[in-house]
VOPAGU-2260 file (C-alpha; in pm, 1 decimal, decimal comma):
REM VOPAGU-2260
SITE   aa  ch    i         X         Y         Z
SITE  MET   A    0   -8825,8   -3622,8   -3437,3
SITE  LYS   A    1   -8941,5   -3375,2   -3327,6
SITE  THR   A    2   -8816,0   -3399,1   -3016,5
SITE  GLN   A    3   -8500,7   -3498,3   -3189,9
SITE  ASN   A    4   -8451,5   -3175,9   -3372,2
SITE  LEU   A    5   -8548,5   -3024,9   -2974,5
SITE  HIS   A    6   -8234,5   -3159,4   -2883,0
SITE  GLN   A    7   -7987,8   -3102,6   -3103,5
SITE  LYS   A    8   -8117,0   -2672,2   -3178,8
SITE  ILE   A    9   -8023,6   -2724,0   -2792,1
SITE  SER   A   10   -7708,6   -2874,2   -2804,4
SITE  HIS   A   11   -7537,9   -2614,5   -3078,5
SITE  ARG   A   12   -7692,0   -2316,8   -2915,3
SITE  PHE   A   13   -7537,0   -2447,2   -2583,0
SITE  ILE   A   14   -7191,8   -2517,3   -2776,7
SITE  ALA   A   15   -7185,0   -2144,5   -2979,7
SITE  ILE   A   16   -7236,2   -1987,9   -2634,9
SITE  VAL   A   17   -6976,0   -2171,8   -2474,0
SITE  VAL   A   18   -6779,0   -2122,9   -2756,0
SITE  LEU   A   19   -6878,1   -1750,0   -2722,2
SITE  PHE   A   20   -6771,0   -1729,4   -2332,7
SITE  SER   A   21   -6427,5   -1971,8   -2382,2
SITE  LEU   A   22   -6287,7   -1709,5   -2666,4
SITE  PRO   A   23   -6126,0   -1390,7   -2488,4
SITE  PHE   A   24   -5959,2   -1684,1   -2240,5
SITE  SER   A   25   -5830,2   -1864,7   -2523,9
SITE  LEU   A   26   -5710,2   -1589,4   -2701,6
SITE  GLN   A   27   -5556,0   -1410,9   -2391,0
SITE  ALA   A   28   -5356,3   -1773,6   -2321,3
SITE  PHE   A   29   -5289,3   -1754,9   -2697,4
SITE  SER   A   30   -5121,2   -1379,1   -2670,8
SITE  THR   A   31   -4956,4   -1520,1   -2302,8
SITE  PHE   A   32   -4772,8   -1818,9   -2451,4
SITE  ALA   A   33   -4702,6   -1635,0   -2774,1
SITE  VAL   A   34   -4462,9   -1346,3   -2551,0
SITE  ALA   A   35   -4289,2   -1555,8   -2402,2
SITE  ASP   A   36   -4171,8   -1769,8   -2662,5
SITE  SER   A   37   -4073,9   -1429,1   -2877,9
SITE  THR   A   38   -3943,3   -1208,6   -2607,4
SITE  LYS   A   39   -3699,6   -1311,6   -2418,6
SITE  PRO   A   40   -3517,0   -1115,2   -2068,9
SITE  GLU   A   41   -3282,1    -864,6   -2095,7
SITE  ILE   A   42   -2984,0    -697,1   -1973,4
SITE  VAL   A   43   -2924,8    -334,7   -2092,4
SITE  ILE   A   44   -2562,4    -187,9   -1964,0
SITE  PRO   A   45   -2446,8     126,5   -2010,6
SITE  ASN   A   46   -2203,3     136,7   -2297,2
SITE  ARG   A   47   -1869,2     301,8   -1997,1
SITE  LEU   A   48   -1587,0     214,8   -1809,7
SITE  PHE   A   49   -1675,0     209,3   -1460,1
SITE  LYS   A   50   -1444,5     369,2   -1171,7
SITE  LEU   A   51   -1527,6     313,3    -847,9
SITE  ALA   A   52   -1289,8     470,6    -537,3
SITE  ALA   A   53   -1230,6     224,3    -287,0
SITE  GLN   A   54   -1286,6     374,9      76,5
SITE  SER   A   55   -1155,7     537,4     335,6
SITE  ASN   A   56   -1086,2     284,3     572,3
SITE  VAL   A   57   -1004,0     -51,3     347,0
SITE  CYS   A   58    -877,3     -55,1      61,7
SITE  GLY   A   59   -1180,9    -155,5    -142,8
SITE  LEU   A   60   -1555,2    -127,8    -120,0
SITE  ASP   A   61   -1888,5    -301,7      39,8
SITE  MET   A   62   -2108,0    -397,0    -277,6
SITE  ARG   A   63   -2475,4    -509,4    -307,6
SITE  PHE   A   64   -2548,3    -705,3    -602,4
SITE  THR   A   65   -2877,1    -706,8    -607,1
SITE  PRO   A   66   -3125,6    -584,2    -874,8
SITE  ASP   A   67   -3152,3    -270,5    -706,8
SITE  ALA   A   68   -2806,4    -214,0    -572,6
SITE  LEU   A   69   -2721,3    -272,3    -995,9
SITE  GLN   A   70   -2990,5      59,6   -1145,7
SITE  GLN   A   71   -2854,2     299,0    -812,1
SITE  ASN   A   72   -2482,7     235,8    -882,1
SITE  PHE   A   73   -2404,8     115,1   -1270,3
SITE  GLY   A   74   -2765,6     211,6   -1449,3
SITE  VAL   A   75   -2827,4    -192,5   -1535,1
SITE  GLU   A   76   -3216,4    -276,8   -1691,9
SITE  LEU   A   77   -3302,8    -605,8   -1589,6
SITE  LYS   A   78   -3628,3    -558,5   -1838,8
SITE  THR   A   79   -3907,3    -892,8   -1920,2
SITE  PRO   A   80   -4248,3    -820,1   -1956,6
SITE  CYS   A   81   -4296,4   -1205,3   -1767,7
SITE  GLY   A   82   -4113,0   -1044,5   -1418,7
SITE  TYR   A   83   -3759,8   -1172,7   -1343,9
SITE  LEU   A   84   -3725,1   -1444,7   -1124,8
SITE  SER   A   85   -3414,7   -1430,1    -998,2
SITE  SER   A   86   -3121,9   -1238,6   -1080,8
SITE  LYS   A   87   -2794,0   -1419,5    -966,5
SITE  VAL   A   88   -2409,9   -1315,6   -1020,4
SITE  GLN   A   89   -2030,9   -1401,3   -1065,4
SITE  LEU   A   90   -1752,8   -1174,2    -919,4
SITE  ALA   A   91   -1394,0   -1227,2   -1092,0
SITE  SER   A   92   -1096,8   -1027,2   -1073,4
SITE  TRP   A   93    -853,0    -963,9   -1242,2
SITE  GLY   A   94    -528,3   -1129,9   -1046,4
SITE  ARG   A   95    -564,8   -1327,5    -770,2
SITE  TRP   A   96    -557,0   -1126,6    -447,8
SITE  VAL   A   97    -427,9   -1253,3     -80,9
SITE  LYS   A   98    -483,5   -1110,8     199,4
SITE  GLY   A   99    -439,1    -723,0      -1,6
SITE  VAL   A  100    -107,3    -892,0    -193,0
SITE  LEU   A  101    -154,8    -935,5    -540,9
SITE  VAL   A  102     -37,7   -1273,0    -555,4
SITE  GLN   A  103    -111,3   -1402,3    -905,5
SITE  SER   A  104     -97,4   -1052,3   -1245,8
SITE  GLU   A  105    -267,4   -1211,8   -1473,3
SITE  GLY   A  106    -638,8   -1460,1   -1546,1
SITE  TRP   A  107    -953,0   -1417,6   -1337,4
SITE  ALA   A  108    -994,3   -1570,6   -1058,1
SITE  ILE   A  109   -1366,1   -1592,3    -884,6
SITE  LEU   A  110   -1415,0   -1406,1    -586,9
SITE  SER   A  111   -1782,0   -1465,6    -459,8
SITE  GLU   A  112   -2077,0   -1691,0    -626,2
SITE  ASN   A  113   -2461,6   -1592,1    -637,8
SITE  GLU   A  114   -2406,2   -1391,2    -312,7
SITE  ALA   A  115   -2617,1   -1014,3    -301,2
SITE  GLN   A  116   -2344,6    -900,4     -55,8
SITE  PHE   A  117   -1972,6    -948,8     -77,5
SITE  GLU   A  118   -1701,7    -737,1      96,2
SITE  ILE   A  119   -1380,7    -618,6    -142,5
SITE  ARG   A  120   -1047,9    -584,9      15,6
SITE  ASN   A  121    -828,4    -489,2    -311,1
SITE  VAL   A  122    -797,3    -204,9    -546,0
SITE  GLY   A  123    -756,7    -314,2    -968,4
SITE  ARG   A  124    -966,8    -465,9   -1217,6
SITE  PHE   A  125   -1376,3    -693,8   -1134,8
SITE  ARG   A  126   -1543,1    -874,5   -1409,8
SITE  LEU   A  127   -1986,0    -908,9   -1244,3
SITE  VAL   A  128   -2138,7   -1170,2   -1457,7
SITE  ILE   A  129   -2467,9   -1171,5   -1438,1
SITE  ASN   A  130   -2758,4   -1398,5   -1478,2
SITE  LEU   A  131   -3106,4   -1285,4   -1554,1
SITE  LEU   A  132   -3429,8   -1560,6   -1497,9
SITE  ASP   A  133   -3813,0   -1471,9   -1592,5
SITE  ARG   A  134   -4139,2   -1604,6   -1495,1
SITE  CYS   A  135   -4060,0   -1733,8   -1800,1
SITE  ARG   A  136   -3788,9   -1979,7   -1770,1
SITE  GLN   A  137   -3604,6   -1750,0   -2036,6
SITE  ARG   A  138   -3259,8   -1665,1   -1934,5
SITE  THR   A  139   -3039,9   -1428,2   -2094,5
SITE  GLN   A  140   -2671,8   -1314,1   -1900,5
SITE  ASP   A  141   -2445,3   -1033,8   -1986,3
SITE  THR   A  142   -2098,7    -895,2   -1862,6
SITE  LEU   A  143   -2041,0    -633,0   -1638,6
SITE  TYR   A  144   -1681,4    -509,7   -1623,9
SITE  PHE   A  145   -1557,4    -162,5   -1391,6
SITE  GLU   A  146   -1262,0     -72,7   -1182,3
SITE  ILE   A  147   -1119,7      36,1    -824,9
SITE  GLU   A  148    -896,5     278,2    -769,2
SITE  ASP   A  149    -744,1     391,8    -478,1
SITE  LEU   A  150    -758,8     773,9    -408,1
SITE  SER   A  151    -669,0     822,1     -63,3
SITE  LYS   A  152    -360,4     943,0      61,2
SITE  PRO   A  153    -138,6     819,0     323,7
SITE  THR   A  154    -182,9     900,2     703,9
SITE  MET   A  155     149,2    1006,3     780,8
SITE  LEU   A  156     212,4    1043,7    1109,5
SITE  CYS   A  157     559,8    1140,3    1328,0
SITE  ALA   A  158     759,6    1171,4    1625,9
SITE  SER   A  159     723,6    1590,5    1723,5
SITE  ALA   A  160    1051,9    1527,5    1827,8
SITE  LEU   A  161    1371,2    1370,6    1868,2
SITE  ASN   A  162    1691,8    1426,4    2077,3
SITE  LEU   A  163    2042,3    1255,9    1887,6
SITE  SER   A  164    2370,1    1277,0    1999,5
SITE  LEU   A  165    2676,3    1232,5    1826,3
SITE  PRO   A  166    2903,0     933,6    1885,2
SITE  GLY   A  167    3235,3    1179,6    1862,7
SITE  SER   A  168    3344,5    1533,7    1919,3
SITE  SER   A  169    3219,7    1793,5    1754,7
SITE  GLY   A  170    3456,6    1921,2    1532,2
SITE  LEU   A  171    3334,0    2011,8    1153,0
SITE  ARG   A  172    3431,7    1648,0     962,5
SITE  SER   A  173    3424,8    1403,0    1256,0
SITE  ASP   A  174    3144,9    1204,8    1348,8
SITE  VAL   A  175    2847,4    1122,5    1102,7
SITE  VAL   A  176    2545,5     863,8    1222,8
SITE  THR   A  177    2239,6     736,7    1004,4
SITE  LEU   A  178    1914,8     671,3    1065,3
SITE  ASP   A  179    1633,4     440,9     916,8
SITE  HIS   A  180    1315,2     589,4     785,9
SITE  GLU   A  181    1182,3     385,8    1137,5
SITE  PHE   A  182    1320,4     646,0    1384,8
SITE  PHE   A  183    1130,3     885,3    1224,4
SITE  ASN   A  184     772,6     678,0    1201,2
SITE  LYS   A  185     515,9     686,1    1483,9
SITE  GLY   A  186     196,7     475,4    1322,9
SITE  SER   A  187     201,6     597,0     966,4
SITE  LYS   A  188     -51,1     450,8     803,8
SITE  ASP   A  189    -271,1     360,8     442,6
SITE  ASN   A  190    -571,9     210,6     321,5
SITE  CYS   A  191    -369,4      -0,1     130,4
SITE  ARG   A  192     -45,5       7,0     256,5
SITE  ILE   A  193     246,1     170,0     201,9
SITE  SER   A  194     410,8      27,8      -4,1
SITE  GLN   A  195     783,4     184,8      25,6
SITE  TYR   A  196     910,0     471,0     323,9
SITE  ARG   A  197    1159,7     775,4     208,7
SITE  VAL   A  198    1267,6    1024,1     436,9
SITE  ARG   A  199    1522,8    1355,0     378,4
SITE  ARG   A  200    1647,5    1657,5     590,6
SITE  ALA   A  201    1696,0    2015,4     550,7
SITE  PHE   A  202    2004,6    2256,8     528,3
SITE  TYR   A  203    2109,0    2567,6     545,3
SITE  PRO   A  204    2392,4    2724,1     307,5
SITE  ALA   A  205    2637,2    2719,8     590,0
SITE  VAL   A  206    2650,2    2325,3     600,9
SITE  ILE   A  207    2685,0    2343,5     190,1
SITE  PRO   A  208    3075,4    2200,7     222,3
SITE  THR   A  209    2977,2    1970,6     402,3
SITE  MET   A  210    2688,8    1783,5     218,6
SITE  ILE   A  211    2928,5    1829,2     -81,8
SITE  GLY   A  212    3167,5    1651,7      96,1
SITE  ALA   A  213    2964,9    1387,2     227,5
SITE  GLY   A  214    2925,5    1275,8    -163,7
SITE  TYR   A  215    2549,8    1496,3    -257,7
SITE  ASP   A  216    2708,0    1727,5    -577,0
SITE  THR   A  217    2654,6    1410,0    -778,0
SITE  ASN   A  218    2773,9    1628,3   -1039,4
SITE  GLY   A  219    3091,7    1707,9    -963,4
SITE  ASP   A  220    3038,7    2072,5   -1070,4
SITE  GLY   A  221    3082,0    2198,0    -699,4
SITE  LYS   A  222    2807,3    2321,5    -643,0
SITE  LEU   A  223    2443,6    2204,6    -502,4
SITE  ASP   A  224    2145,1    2201,7    -731,2
SITE  GLN   A  225    1873,9    2022,4    -890,1
SITE  GLN   A  226    2169,3    1894,7   -1050,6
SITE  ASP   A  227    2235,6    1682,1    -830,1
SITE  GLY   A  228    2049,6    1441,2    -689,4
SITE  PHE   A  229    1918,6    1036,6    -736,8
SITE  ASP   A  230    1737,4     847,8    -976,2
SITE  LEU   A  231    1533,3     675,4    -819,2
SITE  ASN   A  232    1353,6     500,4   -1032,2
SITE  LYS   A  233    1564,4     415,7   -1255,1
SITE  ASP   A  234    1427,1     615,5   -1583,1
SITE  GLY   A  235    1743,6     761,3   -1638,5
SITE  ASP   A  236    1690,8    1088,5   -1539,2
SITE  ILE   A  237    1644,1    1294,8   -1114,2
SITE  THR   A  238    1352,9    1499,3   -1266,2
SITE  ASP   A  239    1079,1    1328,1   -1129,0
SITE  LEU   A  240     915,2    1483,3    -731,4
SITE  GLY   A  241    1220,1    1418,5    -461,0
SITE  GLU   A  242    1467,0    1238,8    -621,9
SITE  TYR   A  243    1744,8    1585,9    -652,5
SITE  ILE   A  244    1885,6    1890,2    -444,0
SITE  GLU   A  245    1529,9    2164,2    -309,8
SITE  ARG   A  246    1560,9    2505,9    -254,2
SITE  ARG   A  247    1279,5    2648,9     -14,9
SITE  GLY   A  248    1317,5    2983,8      32,7
SITE  ALA   A  249    1690,5    2981,7     317,4
SITE  ARG   A  250    1618,8    2593,9     283,9
SITE  TYR   A  251    1822,7    2341,3     125,7
SITE  TRP   A  252    1575,1    1966,3     133,3
SITE  THR   A  253    1846,0    1644,7      -7,7
SITE  PRO   A  254    1688,0    1431,1    -192,2
SITE  LEU   A  255    1433,9    1081,7     -58,8
SITE  GLN   A  256    1651,3     888,3      63,3
SITE  SER   A  257    1662,2     488,1     297,0
SITE  GLN   A  258    1831,8     663,5     527,9
SITE  VAL   A  259    1931,7    1000,0     642,6
SITE  GLU   A  260    2290,2    1197,1     806,8
SITE  PHE   A  261    2389,2    1381,3    1047,3
SITE  PHE   A  262    2682,8    1566,1    1065,8
SITE  PRO   A  263    2882,5    1728,9    1285,6
SITE  VAL   A  264    2815,4    2091,6    1191,6
SITE  ASP   A  265    2441,9    2002,0    1287,9
SITE  THR   A  266    2465,4    2093,9    1649,6
SITE  LEU   A  267    2481,6    2465,0    1512,6
SITE  THR   A  268    2082,1    2413,6    1495,1
SITE  SER   A  269    1825,0    2210,2    1447,6
SITE  VAL   A  270    1689,1    1932,7    1129,6
SITE  THR   A  271    1350,2    1900,8     970,8
SITE  VAL   A  272    1332,9    1575,2     908,2
SITE  GLU   A  273    1076,2    1524,1     598,5
SITE  LEU   A  274     927,9    1146,6     583,9
SITE  TRP   A  275     704,5    1003,2     309,7
SITE  GLY   A  276     546,9     717,1     278,9
SITE  ILE   A  277     411,0     613,5     -69,7
SITE  ASP   A  278     126,4     342,1    -133,9
SITE  GLY   A  279      63,5     144,9    -449,5
SITE  VAL   A  280     -79,3     304,0    -650,4
SITE  GLY   A  281     194,7     576,2    -598,5
SITE  ALA   A  282      27,9     811,3    -383,0
SITE  PHE   A  283     251,8     993,6    -118,7
SITE  ASN   A  284     177,9    1207,9     198,8
SITE  THR   A  285     440,4    1335,0     464,2
SITE  CYS   A  286     521,0    1478,4     791,9
SITE  LYS   A  287     871,0    1634,5    1008,5
SITE  THR   A  288    1001,6    1615,7    1272,8
SITE  GLU   A  289    1280,6    1856,5    1429,0
SITE  VAL   A  290    1587,3    1688,2    1513,0
SITE  SER   A  291    1854,2    1819,9    1819,2
SITE  VAL   A  292    2191,6    1703,1    1728,8
SITE  SER   A  293    2397,9    1744,9    1957,2
SITE  SER   A  294    2780,4    1598,4    2053,3
SITE  SER   A  295    2868,4    1354,0    2313,5
SITE  SER   A  296    3103,5    1553,0    2441,4
SITE  SER   A  297    2839,5    1824,6    2548,9
SITE  ALA   A  298    2735,7    1900,6    2897,7
SITE  ASP   A  299    2462,0    1988,2    2797,4
SITE  ARG   A  300    2148,7    1699,3    2735,5
SITE  PRO   A  301    1775,7    1802,4    2640,0
SITE  ASN   A  302    1472,9    1602,4    2753,3
SITE  PRO   A  303    1342,0    1365,3    2605,7
SITE  PRO   A  304    1673,7    1119,7    2657,9
SITE  ILE   A  305    1916,2    1078,0    2418,2
SITE  ILE   A  306    1953,1     774,6    2177,8
SITE  LYS   A  307    2289,5     752,6    2209,1
SITE  LEU   A  308    2474,2     544,6    1935,1
SITE  PRO   A  309    2845,5     364,8    1948,9
SITE  GLY   A  310    3107,0     594,3    1921,2
SITE  GLU   A  311    3367,9     604,0    1681,7
SITE  PRO   A  312    3483,6     487,7    1360,2
SITE  PRO   A  313    3320,9     734,1    1165,3
SITE  LEU   A  314    3077,3     705,5     888,6
SITE  SER   A  315    3122,6     683,6     546,6
SITE  ARG   A  316    2848,6     777,8     313,1
SITE  GLY   A  317    2780,6     504,8      31,0
SITE  LYS   A  318    3041,3     275,1     178,7
SITE  ASP   A  319    2858,8      -9,9     378,9
SITE  ILE   A  320    2494,4     -59,2     458,7
SITE  LEU   A  321    2297,8    -186,2     703,8
SITE  HIS   A  322    2011,5    -382,9     626,6
SITE  PRO   A  323    1681,8    -384,2     835,1
SITE  ASN   A  324    1513,8    -668,5     967,3
SITE  LEU   A  325    1347,5    -945,0     833,7
SITE  PRO   A  326    1067,2   -1032,2     949,8
SITE  ASN   A  327     918,8    -706,9    1187,4
SITE  PRO   A  328     828,1    -769,0    1447,4
SITE  VAL   A  329    1047,4    -992,8    1572,8
SITE  ASP   A  330     907,4   -1280,3    1736,2
SITE  LYS   A  331    1079,8   -1635,6    1734,3
SITE  GLU   A  332    1408,1   -1507,8    1475,0
SITE  ALA   A  333    1549,8   -1307,7    1243,3
SITE  LEU   A  334    1773,3   -1235,7     913,2
SITE  ILE   A  335    1942,3    -967,7     941,8
SITE  TYR   A  336    2096,1    -825,9     539,7
SITE  TYR   A  337    2439,2    -635,6     573,7
SITE  ASP   A  338    2639,3    -549,7     263,2
SITE  LEU   A  339    3047,8    -513,5     250,6
SITE  GLN   A  340    3232,0    -294,8      -0,3
SITE  GLN   A  341    3600,7    -488,8     152,7
SITE  SER   A  342    3650,5    -792,1     321,1
SITE  GLY   A  343    3769,4    -740,9     648,4
SITE  ASN   A  344    3650,3    -767,4    1095,8
SITE  VAL   A  345    3275,6    -665,5    1187,8
SITE  GLU   A  346    3172,4    -593,9    1539,9
SITE  PHE   A  347    2747,5    -650,8    1590,7
SITE  ASN   A  348    2567,3    -540,2    1936,3
SITE  VAL   A  349    2218,1    -520,2    1968,0
SITE  TYR   A  350    2098,4    -291,5    2243,9
SITE  ASP   A  351    1749,5    -226,7    2440,0
SITE  GLN   A  352    1580,2      71,6    2477,7
SITE  GLN   A  353    1811,0      92,9    2817,3
SITE  GLY   A  354    2149,5     141,0    2603,5
SITE  ARG   A  355    2294,0    -187,6    2710,9
SITE  ARG   A  356    2452,0    -409,7    2522,1
SITE  VAL   A  357    2231,8    -706,8    2465,9
SITE  LEU   A  358    2459,3    -916,8    2194,7
SITE  ILE   A  359    2759,6    -915,4    2037,0
SITE  ARG   A  360    2890,9   -1078,0    1792,3
SITE  GLN   A  361    3270,0   -1075,0    1583,2
SITE  LEU   A  362    3193,9   -1119,8    1241,8
SITE  ASN   A  363    3404,2   -1215,5     949,1
SITE  GLY   A  364    3283,6    -990,3     660,5
SITE  THR   A  365    3307,7   -1082,6     302,4
SITE  THR   A  366    3288,2    -839,5     -15,3
SITE  GLY   A  367    2891,3    -794,3     -57,9
SITE  ARG   A  368    2660,7    -950,9      47,4
SITE  ASN   A  369    2679,4   -1093,1     435,3
SITE  GLU   A  370    2377,6   -1157,2     618,0
SITE  ILE   A  371    2251,5   -1294,5    1004,4
SITE  LEU   A  372    2051,2   -1506,5    1121,6
SITE  LEU   A  373    1984,7   -1349,7    1475,9
SITE  GLN   A  374    1750,9   -1549,9    1773,2
SITE  ARG   A  375    1426,3   -1440,9    1911,8
SITE  SER   A  376    1603,6   -1588,8    2253,0
SITE  GLU   A  377    1942,3   -1382,3    2224,8
SITE  LEU   A  378    1739,3   -1148,9    2344,3
SITE  GLY   A  379    1677,7   -1245,3    2694,1
SITE  HIS   A  380    1323,6   -1118,2    2791,0
SITE  SER   A  381    1298,0    -799,5    2723,9
SITE  LYS   A  382     999,6    -637,7    2406,3
SITE  GLY   A  383     997,9    -328,4    2230,4
SITE  PHE   A  384    1260,7    -113,9    2010,5
SITE  PHE   A  385    1556,6    -270,6    1984,5
SITE  LEU   A  386    1911,5    -137,5    1819,1
SITE  TYR   A  387    2137,6    -301,3    1619,7
SITE  THR   A  388    2414,5    -203,8    1496,0
SITE  LEU   A  389    2712,3    -283,6    1277,3
SITE  ARG   A  390    3077,0    -194,6    1326,1
SITE  THR   A  391    3251,0    -258,9     980,8
SITE  PRO   A  392    3656,5    -107,4     917,6
SITE  THR   A  393    3547,6     253,3     793,8
SITE  ALA   A  394    3171,3     302,5     951,8
SITE  VAL   A  395    2907,4     266,8    1245,8
SITE  LEU   A  396    2527,4     133,1    1085,5
SITE  VAL   A  397    2270,4     149,8    1292,0
SITE  GLN   A  398    1904,2      -2,8    1263,4
SITE  LYS   A  399    1593,2     -67,2    1479,7
SITE  MET   A  400    1365,5    -348,2    1480,2
SITE  LEU   A  401    1103,5    -419,8    1690,5
SITE  VAL   A  402    1070,7    -773,8    1883,4
SITE  LEU   A  403     796,8    -922,1    2027,5
């Protein structure tokens, strides 16, 4: 009996000792269990609109989406008492872009799933969905919105000088030559591509009568000033930069256009031509070319070689239009549009870099839009730049194309 009581006392004391030693571990386990049940992970995103500048060499950014990068670039904090096990992101853009061209303007288009680094190659609005999983196997999700802006101006490269020969006599009101902006461009570029080119020329007061006769006095008051110009953006006025006649010192500048004109009176001095490049967000830059104009009847031939353009009849501004070829450069075939004010026979010619005519077509043009389908095989084996002209009853129009 005494032995049994002794065993019971020893057993009770052993149980008490085990309970005493296991109590801290039990409390710790309970504490961990309670935290895991009650405290969820948290994604803290600052309440502001994030705007990032595109890189100067590409139309976008190289972005990292690791927790450290999110903290550094956006101030995003990933909070969890258990420590995070993984964080995944989904990147989407507003609208779908293909090789820098917007092909769908509405809706979110997913760009990447669960990538720690991604190359964004367009500007615009973006959505980043962040998914956080902590070590206690709890999940949370939040969304970050940001914009990428293009703050870089186009890089404009112009020909330093150009020598032009007018096709006819040097009288003040005889032949006129119109050149497209491509004649002055020598590799201008932009990180987000240049959406449009414009060109304008300078002239001195002595040329004002010629410019009025060419139609630049748009309000018909007999003089050239800021009330004369062209409404390029169709907003009902001509007060925007580049839309009106501008005077700087002793020179005037024509409004911006897709082409620039040269007159026989320009043989008296050189002409400064200003080429503008405008990107998709409206940022622009300029460069200049000095053009020396001579008459084909002149004995003096400046260097480098003159661009010779076919002669008569003289151009008439604003009448007929010869459009740039599509596509440019030409690989297999090209489509060329031209607009006529009145129906009539027209002559289409193509010249190589040596001034040799490689193609001639006699066409019957109709009033309005016409088209010419040009096959690469018709131009022979030569490559490089070609001039093509359209001789209409009232004009000789010139464009330039690159042939591969």
